[in-house]
C-alpha positions as CSV (number, residue, x, y, z in Angstrom):
1,M,0.0,0.0,0.0
2,A,1.4,3.4,-1.0
3,G,1.9,5.8,1.9
4,E,2.0,3.1,4.5
5,H,2.9,5.5,7.4
6,P,0.8,8.4,8.5
7,P,2.4,11.6,9.7
8,E,4.1,11.2,13.1
9,V,1.8,13.4,15.3
10,A,1.3,11.3,18.4
11,G,2.2,13.4,21.4
12,T,1.5,16.7,19.7
13,R,0.1,19.1,22.3
14,L,-2.8,21.3,21.2
15,P,-2.5,25.0,22.2
16,G,-5.6,24.9,24.4
17,G,-7.7,27.8,25.6
18,E,-10.7,28.7,27.7
19,Y,-14.4,28.2,27.4
20,R,-17.3,29.6,29.5
21,I,-20.8,28.2,29.3
22,S,-23.2,31.1,30.0
23,S,-26.5,30.3,31.7
24,E,-28.2,31.9,28.8
25,E,-26.4,29.7,26.3
26,N,-27.2,26.6,28.3
27,R,-30.8,27.6,28.5
28,A,-31.0,28.1,24.7
29,L,-29.4,24.7,24.1
30,C,-31.7,23.0,26.6
31,E,-34.7,24.6,24.9
32,A,-33.5,23.4,21.5
33,L,-33.3,19.9,23.0
34,F,-36.7,20.1,24.6
35,T,-35.4,19.8,28.1
36,Q,-35.2,22.1,31.1
37,P,-31.9,23.6,32.4
38,A,-30.8,22.3,35.7
39,A,-31.9,24.6,38.6
40,D,-28.6,24.1,40.4
41,G,-26.5,25.6,37.5
42,R,-25.2,22.4,36.0
43,A,-24.6,22.7,32.3
44,H,-26.1,20.2,29.8
45,E,-23.7,17.2,29.3
46,I,-23.3,17.9,25.6
47,Y,-21.1,20.7,26.6
48,S,-18.4,18.1,27.3
49,Y,-18.0,17.9,23.6
50,I,-18.8,21.6,22.7
51,A,-16.6,23.2,25.3
52,T,-13.6,20.9,24.7
53,Q,-13.8,21.2,20.9
54,S,-14.3,25.0,21.1
55,G,-11.5,25.5,23.6
56,M,-8.8,23.2,22.2
57,G,-6.9,26.1,20.7
58,V,-7.1,25.1,17.1
59,S,-10.0,24.9,14.6
60,V,-11.1,21.6,13.2
61,D,-9.3,22.6,10.0
62,G,-6.2,23.3,12.1
63,L,-6.4,19.9,13.9
64,L,-6.7,18.1,10.5
65,A,-3.8,20.1,9.0
66,I,-1.6,18.8,11.8
67,C,-2.5,15.3,10.4
68,E,-1.8,16.5,6.8
69,F,-5.5,16.0,6.0
70,D,-7.9,18.3,4.2
71,A,-11.4,18.7,5.6
72,A,-12.7,18.6,2.0
73,D,-11.8,14.9,2.0
74,G,-14.6,14.1,4.5
75,P,-13.4,13.4,8.0
76,M,-15.9,11.4,10.1
77,L,-16.4,11.3,13.9
78,G,-15.9,7.7,14.9
79,S,-16.5,8.1,18.6
80,S,-16.4,10.6,21.5
81,N,-16.1,9.3,25.1
82,S,-16.5,11.6,28.0
83,R,-15.3,10.8,31.5
84,F,-16.7,13.2,34.1
85,V,-14.6,13.8,37.2
86,G,-16.6,16.8,38.4
87,T,-19.7,18.7,37.6
88,L,-19.8,21.0,34.6
89,Q,-21.3,24.3,35.7
90,T,-22.7,27.4,33.9
91,D,-21.1,30.8,34.4
92,V,-17.7,29.3,35.1
93,T,-14.6,29.7,32.9
94,Y,-12.8,26.5,32.2
95,R,-9.3,25.8,30.8
96,I,-8.9,23.2,28.1
97,H,-5.8,21.4,26.9
98,G,-5.2,18.4,24.7
99,T,-2.9,16.0,23.1
100,I,-3.0,13.8,20.0
101,L,-2.7,10.3,21.2
102,S,-2.3,8.5,17.9
103,L,-2.7,8.5,14.1
104,T,-2.9,5.0,12.8
105,R,-3.1,4.0,9.1
106,K,-5.6,1.2,8.3
107,Q,-7.0,-0.5,5.2
108,S,-10.8,-0.6,5.1
109,K,-12.9,-2.6,2.6
110,K,-15.4,0.2,2.4
111,L,-13.2,3.3,2.7
112,G,-9.9,2.1,1.3
113,V,-6.9,3.6,3.1
114,M,-7.8,5.7,6.1
115,D,-6.1,7.1,9.2
116,V,-7.7,6.8,12.6
117,L,-7.0,9.9,14.7
118,E,-7.4,9.7,18.5
119,Y,-6.9,12.8,20.7
120,R,-7.7,13.6,24.3
121,L,-9.1,17.0,25.6
122,T,-9.1,17.8,29.3
123,L,-11.3,20.5,30.8
124,E,-10.3,21.8,34.2
125,S,-11.2,24.5,36.6
126,Q,-9.2,27.7,36.9
127,S,-7.5,26.1,39.9
128,G,-6.3,23.2,37.8
129,E,-8.8,20.6,39.1
130,P,-9.9,18.2,36.3
131,V,-13.7,18.3,35.5
132,L,-13.8,16.1,32.5
133,E,-11.8,14.3,29.9
134,V,-13.0,13.6,26.4
135,T,-11.3,11.2,24.0
136,N,-12.3,11.6,20.4
137,T,-11.7,9.2,17.5
138,W,-12.0,10.5,13.9
139,I,-11.8,8.5,10.7
140,L,-9.8,10.3,8.0
141,P,-10.3,8.6,4.6
142,R,-7.1,8.9,2.5
143,R,-8.7,8.6,-0.9
144,N,-5.6,9.7,-2.7
145,L,-3.7,6.5,-1.4
146,T,-4.2,3.1,-2.8
């Protein structure tokens, strides 16, 4: 198979950043999902994905560029696994940092050559206490390789 090895990106640290879930933003999201916001200020669990992706310090295009992949080639989310250590709250600013864990080249009967990207994003309080950790796996079809 041509291009047997993907770019060596395992261990690459993402720049990171901050994210704040306003109570208004949370309320609007809950309304869109036909649910009620928690009365105690807890944010909806979907913010585990939204906040970490938004605060990882690079755009999706930027993350894919690190992997030498063009978004026009159709990346697919394979899985997203959240591990909550604490409670995600509204009106709190969180810090996010992340690391690319692996980029593995595989052969698929359906997609042909593809890379499997796995990266971890950690959301923590301003004091450095972890609140949640998200591990995302994306499928990057390498249609130009045979």
